[in-house]
C-alpha positions in Angstrom: -27.2 -145.3 -57.3 -31.0 -145.4 -57.8 -33.3 -145.3 -54.9 -36.4 -147.5 -55.2 -36.8 -148.8 -51.7 -36.5 -146.8 -48.5 -33.4 -148.5 -47.2 -31.6 -147.7 -50.5 -31.4 -144.2 -49.2 -28.5 -145.2 -46.8 -26.3 -146.5 -49.6 -27.2 -143.5 -51.7 -26.1 -141.1 -49.0 -22.8 -143.0 -48.6 -22.1 -143.0 -52.3 -23.0 -139.4 -53.0 -22.1 -137.4 -49.9 -21.3 -139.3 -46.7 -21.8 -137.3 -43.5 -19.9 -137.0 -40.3 -23.3 -136.2 -38.8 -26.1 -138.0 -40.4 -28.2 -138.0 -37.2 -27.7 -136.3 -33.9 -29.5 -135.9 -30.5 -28.7 -134.5 -27.1 -27.8 -136.8 -24.2 -26.8 -135.5 -20.8 -26.4 -132.0 -22.2 -24.1 -133.0 -25.1 -24.8 -133.6 -28.7 -24.2 -137.2 -29.8 -23.5 -137.6 -33.5 -24.0 -140.6 -35.8 -22.1 -140.6 -39.1 -23.4 -142.2 -42.3 -21.1 -145.2 -41.6 -22.4 -145.5 -38.0 -26.0 -145.4 -39.2 -25.4 -148.1 -41.9 -23.5 -150.3 -39.5 -26.0 -150.1 -36.6 -29.0 -150.6 -38.9 -27.3 -153.7 -40.4 -26.8 -155.1 -36.9 -30.4 -154.4 -36.0 -31.5 -156.3 -39.2 -29.5 -159.3 -38.2 -30.5 -159.1 -34.6 -34.2 -159.0 -35.4 -33.8 -162.2 -37.5 -31.8 -163.8 -34.7 -34.6 -162.9 -32.2 -37.1 -165.0 -34.2 -38.7 -162.5 -36.5 -39.2 -163.1 -40.2 -39.8 -160.9 -43.3 -43.3 -159.6 -43.3 -43.6 -159.4 -39.5 -44.9 -156.2 -37.9 -42.9 -154.2 -35.4 -44.4 -151.3 -33.4 -42.4 -148.3 -32.4 -43.7 -145.9 -29.7 -41.2 -143.2 -29.1 -40.2 -139.6 -29.3 -37.9 -138.5 -32.1 -34.4 -139.9 -31.6 -31.7 -141.6 -33.7 -32.7 -145.0 -32.4 -36.1 -144.6 -34.1 -34.3 -144.2 -37.5 -31.8 -147.0 -36.8 -34.6 -149.4 -35.9 -36.6 -148.2 -38.9 -33.9 -148.9 -41.4 -32.9 -152.1 -39.7 -36.3 -153.7 -39.8 -37.0 -152.6 -43.4 -33.7 -154.2 -44.6 -35.0 -157.4 -43.0 -38.3 -157.2 -44.9 -40.3 -156.3 -41.8 -43.1 -153.8 -41.6 -42.9 -150.7 -39.4 -46.0 -149.7 -37.3 -45.1 -146.3 -35.7 -47.5 -145.2 -33.0 -48.0 -141.9 -31.1 -46.9 -142.0 -27.5 -50.1 -140.1 -26.6 -53.0 -142.4 -27.7 -55.2 -144.4 -25.4 -54.6 -147.9 -24.0 -57.7 -149.0 -26.0 -56.1 -147.8 -29.2 -52.8 -149.5 -28.4 -54.6 -152.7 -27.7 -56.6 -152.5 -30.9 -53.7 -151.6 -33.1 -51.3 -154.2 -31.7 -53.8 -156.9 -32.3 -55.1 -155.6 -35.6 -51.7 -155.2 -37.1 -50.5 -158.6 -35.7 -47.5 -156.9 -34.1 -44.7 -159.3 -33.1 -42.4 -156.9 -31.2 -42.6 -153.5 -29.7 -40.0 -150.8 -29.0 -40.8 -147.8 -26.6 -38.8 -144.8 -25.5 -39.2 -144.7 -21.7 -40.4 -146.2 -18.4 -43.9 -144.7 -18.6 -44.6 -146.2 -22.0 -43.0 -149.5 -21.1 -45.3 -149.9 -18.0 -48.4 -149.1 -20.1 -47.6 -151.2 -23.2 -45.9 -154.2 -21.5 -49.1 -154.8 -19.7 -51.1 -154.7 -22.9 -48.6 -156.8 -24.8 -48.9 -159.4 -22.1 -52.5 -160.0 -23.3 -51.2 -160.8 -26.8 -49.3 -164.1 -27.0 -47.9 -163.3 -30.5 -45.8 -160.4 -29.2 -42.3 -161.7 -28.4 -41.1 -158.7 -26.3 -41.2 -155.0 -25.4 -37.9 -153.2 -25.5 -37.0 -149.7 -24.3 -34.6 -147.1 -25.7 -33.9 -145.6 -22.3 -32.3 -147.6 -19.6 -35.3 -148.8 -17.5 -34.8 -151.2 -14.5 -36.5 -154.5 -15.1 -37.1 -153.8 -18.8 -35.3 -155.4 -21.8 -33.1 -152.8 -23.4 -33.2 -152.4 -27.2 -29.4 -153.0 -27.4 -30.2 -156.7 -26.8 -31.3 -156.9 -30.4 -28.1 -155.8 -32.2 -26.1 -157.8 -29.7 -27.5 -160.9 -31.4 -26.3 -159.8 -34.8 -23.4 -162.4 -35.0 -26.0 -165.2 -35.1 -27.1 -164.2 -38.6 -24.8 -163.5 -41.6 -24.7 -160.3 -43.5 -25.3 -162.3 -46.7 -28.7 -163.5 -45.3 -29.8 -159.9 -44.9 -28.6 -159.1 -48.4 -30.6 -162.0 -49.8 -33.7 -160.6 -48.1 -33.0 -157.1 -49.4 -32.6 -158.4 -52.9 -36.1 -159.9 -52.8 -37.9 -156.8 -51.6 -39.7 -155.0 -54.4 -40.6 -151.3 -54.6 -44.3 -152.3 -54.5 -44.0 -154.2 -51.2 -45.6 -152.9 -48.0 -43.1 -151.2 -45.7 -45.2 -149.4 -43.2 -48.7 -149.3 -41.6 -49.7 -145.9 -40.3 -52.9 -145.9 -38.2 -55.0 -142.7 -38.6 -57.8 -141.8 -36.2 -61.2 -141.5 -37.8 -64.1 -139.5 -36.6 -65.8 -142.7 -35.5 -64.7 -146.2 -34.7 -61.2 -147.7 -34.5 -58.1 -146.3 -36.3 -57.5 -147.3 -39.9 -54.2 -148.8 -41.0 -52.9 -147.0 -44.1 -50.7 -149.4 -46.1 -47.8 -147.6 -47.8 -45.3 -149.3 -50.1 -41.7 -148.3 -50.6 -42.6 -146.9 -53.9 -45.4 -144.8 -52.5 -43.0 -142.8 -50.3 -39.9 -142.9 -52.4 -41.8 -141.5 -55.4 -43.2 -138.8 -53.2 -39.9 -137.7 -51.7 -38.2 -137.7 -55.1 -41.0 -135.5 -56.5 -41.0 -133.2 -53.5 -37.2 -132.9 -53.2 -36.6 -130.1 -55.7 -39.0 -127.8 -53.8 -36.8 -127.8 -50.7 -34.0 -125.3 -51.2 -31.2 -127.2 -49.4 -28.0 -128.8 -50.5 -25.7 -131.7 -49.3 -24.1 -130.8 -46.0 -26.8 -128.5 -44.8 -28.5 -129.1 -41.4 -32.1 -129.4 -40.3 -33.8 -129.5 -36.9 -36.5 -132.0 -36.5 -39.2 -131.8 -33.8 -42.5 -132.9 -35.5 -43.4 -136.5 -34.6 -41.7 -139.1 -36.8 -44.8 -141.3 -36.5 -46.6 -138.8 -38.7 -46.0 -139.3 -42.4 -45.3 -135.6 -43.0 -42.1 -135.5 -40.9 -41.2 -139.1 -41.8 -41.2 -138.5 -45.5 -39.2 -135.2 -45.0 -36.7 -137.2 -42.9 -36.2 -139.7 -45.7 -35.8 -136.7 -48.1 -33.2 -135.1 -45.8 -31.3 -138.4 -45.7 -31.5 -138.7 -49.5 -30.2 -135.1 -49.9 -27.4 -135.8 -47.3 -28.7 -133.2 -44.9 -27.7 -133.6 -41.3 -30.7 -134.3 -39.0 -30.6 -132.9 -35.5 -33.5 -133.9 -33.1 -34.7 -131.2 -30.7 -34.6 -132.3 -27.1 -38.3 -131.4 -26.6 -41.0 -129.0 -27.9 -40.0 -126.7 -25.0 -36.3 -126.4 -26.1 -36.9 -125.7 -29.8 -35.9 -122.1 -29.5 -32.6 -123.0 -27.7 -31.9 -125.8 -30.1 -32.4 -123.6 -33.2 -29.8 -121.2 -31.9 -27.4 -124.1 -31.1 -27.8 -125.9 -34.4 -28.3 -123.0 -36.8 -30.3 -125.1 -39.2 -30.8 -124.4 -42.9 -34.2 -125.9 -42.9 -37.0 -127.3 -40.6 -40.6 -128.3 -40.9 -43.4 -127.0 -38.8 -47.2 -126.8 -38.4 -49.1 -123.5 -38.4 -49.9 -123.8 -34.7 -46.2 -123.7 -33.9 -45.5 -120.8 -36.3 -48.3 -118.9 -34.6 -46.6 -119.5 -31.2 -43.3 -118.2 -32.6 -45.0 -115.2 -34.0 -46.9 -114.5 -30.7 -43.6 -114.7 -28.7 -42.0 -112.2 -31.1 -44.9 -109.8 -30.7 -44.8 -110.2 -26.9 -41.1 -109.2 -26.9 -42.1 -106.2 -29.0 -44.6 -105.1 -26.3 -41.8 -105.3 -23.7 -39.9 -102.7 -25.6 -40.2 -99.0 -24.7 -39.8 -95.7 -26.6 -38.3 -95.6 -30.0 -37.4 -99.4 -29.9 -41.1 -100.3 -29.5 -42.2 -97.9 -32.2 -39.6 -99.3 -34.7 -40.6 -102.9 -33.8 -44.3 -102.3 -34.6 -43.5 -100.1 -37.7 -41.5 -103.1 -39.1 -44.2 -105.6 -38.0 -47.0 -103.6 -39.7 -44.7 -103.3 -42.8 -44.3 -107.0 -42.9 -48.0 -107.7 -42.6 -48.5 -105.8 -45.9 -45.8 -107.7 -47.8 -46.5 -108.9 -51.3 -44.4 -111.3 -53.4 -42.2 -110.3 -56.4 -41.8 -106.7 -55.4 -45.5 -105.9 -55.9 -45.4 -103.3 -53.1 -43.2 -100.9 -55.1 -39.7 -99.3 -54.6 -40.6 -97.1 -51.6 -41.9 -100.1 -49.7 -38.8 -102.1 -50.7 -36.5 -99.4 -49.3 -38.4 -99.4 -46.0 -38.4 -103.2 -45.9 -34.6 -103.2 -46.4 -34.2 -100.9 -43.3 -36.7 -103.1 -41.3 -34.7 -106.2 -42.2 -31.5 -104.6 -41.0 -32.7 -103.2 -37.7 -35.6 -105.5 -36.7 -36.1 -108.7 -38.8 -32.4 -109.6 -38.5 -33.1 -110.4 -34.9 -35.9 -112.7 -35.9 -33.6 -114.6 -38.2 -31.0 -114.8 -35.4 -33.6 -116.4 -33.1 -34.0 -119.1 -35.7 -30.3 -119.7 -35.9 -29.6 -117.1 -38.6 -29.3 -119.6 -41.6 -32.9 -120.7 -42.4 -33.4 -121.0 -46.1 -37.0 -122.2 -45.8 -39.6 -123.6 -43.5 -42.1 -126.2 -44.8 -45.5 -126.0 -43.2 -48.2 -128.7 -43.4 -50.9 -130.5 -41.6 -53.3 -127.5 -41.5 -53.9 -124.2 -43.3 -51.4 -121.5 -42.7 -52.8 -118.0 -42.1 -51.7 -115.7 -45.0 -50.7 -113.0 -42.5 -48.1 -115.4 -41.0 -46.7 -116.2 -44.3 -46.5 -112.5 -45.3 -44.6 -111.5 -42.2 -42.1 -114.4 -42.3 -41.4 -113.8 -46.0 -41.0 -110.1 -45.3 -38.3 -111.1 -42.7 -36.5 -113.2 -45.4 -37.7 -116.4 -43.9 -39.7 -118.2 -46.7 -42.5 -120.4 -45.5 -43.5 -123.1 -48.0 -47.0 -124.4 -47.5 -48.1 -127.8 -48.6 -51.1 -130.1 -48.7 -51.5 -133.9 -48.5 -52.8 -136.8 -46.5 -51.3 -140.0 -45.0 -53.0 -141.9 -47.8 -51.1 -139.8 -50.4 -47.6 -140.4 -48.8 -48.3 -137.4 -48.1 -47.6 -134.5 -50.4 -50.0 -133.6 -53.2 -49.0 -130.0 -53.7 -46.4 -127.6 -52.2 -45.1 -124.1 -52.9 -42.0 -124.1 -55.2 -39.4 -121.5 -54.1 -36.9 -122.0 -57.0 -39.6 -121.0 -59.6 -41.4 -118.7 -57.2 -44.6 -120.6 -57.7 -45.8 -119.3 -54.4 -49.1 -117.6 -53.5 -50.1 -116.6 -49.9 -53.1 -118.6 -48.9 -52.3 -121.4 -51.4 -50.5 -124.8 -51.2 -48.7 -124.3 -54.5 -48.6 -126.4 -57.6 -49.3 -130.1 -57.7 -46.3 -132.4 -57.8 -45.3 -133.4 -61.3 -45.8 -137.1 -60.5 -49.4 -136.7 -59.4 -52.6 -136.3 -61.4 -55.3 -134.2 -59.8 -58.9 -133.7 -60.9 -61.8 -131.8 -59.3 -65.1 -133.6 -59.0 -68.3 -131.8 -59.8 -68.8 -130.9 -56.1 -65.3 -129.5 -55.9 -63.7 -132.6 -54.2 -60.0 -133.1 -54.8 -59.3 -136.4 -56.4 -55.7 -137.6 -57.2 -54.0 -140.5 -58.8 -50.3 -141.5 -58.9 -47.6 -143.7 -57.5 -48.0 -142.0 -54.1 -51.5 -143.3 -53.5 -51.7 -145.9 -50.7 -52.0 -149.6 -51.3 -55.3 -149.5 -49.2 -56.5 -149.8 -45.7 -55.2 -152.9 -43.9 -57.7 -155.7 -43.7 -60.4 -153.2 -44.9 -61.1 -153.7 -48.6 -64.6 -152.2 -48.2 -63.2 -149.0 -46.7 -60.5 -148.9 -49.4 -63.2 -149.2 -52.1 -64.9 -146.2 -50.6 -62.0 -143.9 -51.2 -60.2 -145.4 -54.3 -62.4 -145.8 -57.3 -62.2 -148.4 -60.1 -60.0 -146.0 -62.1 -57.5 -145.5 -59.3 -58.6 -142.0 -58.2 -58.2 -141.4 -54.5 -61.1 -139.2 -53.2 -59.8 -136.9 -50.5 -63.1 -135.5 -49.3 -61.5 -132.0 -49.3 -62.9 -129.2 -51.3 -60.6 -127.1 -53.5 -60.6 -123.5 -54.5 -58.1 -122.4 -57.2 -56.5 -118.9 -56.9 
């Protein structure tokens, strides 16, 4: 089936490659799995429950939580009912929460834990339009999110199907608030088509196949991880959520993922830990470690280092770099890095260890990917973000600014036509403010 709206992804997964583990998280030390059918059934009950609770298509729902299956189930449930998802970071200030909840006209809020409930319930109490604040964790005295699907029987499945049929690809599906250098956050309006077109164009550049596994730990409230999550669902790749940033290493070994996304700062930390372990070695082991490391730092793509280097690298991979791969689970086909520039030395050493890192570039306003390295065609260059997606036009202004146009460009900033006009010109070109250099 064709996917034109975000919630179509669930039926696509079911019809092409249904999964026993579509989503998974760890609870009380054990992995809890949600199959494709579980996901679809629970999302459907959330859709009906939200309507039964008094919400209507077009209403805004805020979600303030760590990564967890409930985030995805609520996401799909509200989208099927025509509602708009407003995901928020758990780490912003009370003033920002207050501003966004009012500015977005939020009607209901879901939070992960007691600490967030105590903060946001107080703010929500100042806003009469908010019908309730619900928690994913069991919190004494707080309404639990399970109360929503429990009301599903009050609304028929056909009512949700009628709403879904009316939703167009061009309709707003999410508001993502981005912090500016000054003033209050701006609400980026993204349509179903903005993100669907971006995931379809980006998908061939991720070397995974149906039935593979990925580990997710970057925040779902950020469009980078969110779009990749929809892509994983579309490709029928099982999504496992790391318990926390501190347990990523342990979870990688448990899950043995084929793919994960990261940011340069985390890859730098991984590299630093590896080097620190090298310093702990003694004698010949230490010499071999740093021989391999220095070899990796000189790595060039496409065999450009020559046959003698290739022979040495083969030995280094067998005795040293194989342990690096094992630390990441031993099955990683690729890592996608975004949100900031990746140092070429990091890319070189990971590639030398047979761990390809694909660097990309984009913004929230572009849903998000504009360009990313392409592994299948080896359109990869260290220090670059790869070729532009086929669905996007890019031009360079006289001052070097990157401008782009395509189906991935946001609808605009919520309630801010003047700010929208500052970044999207009359010909539909989005001005990124970033300066390009071609290599």
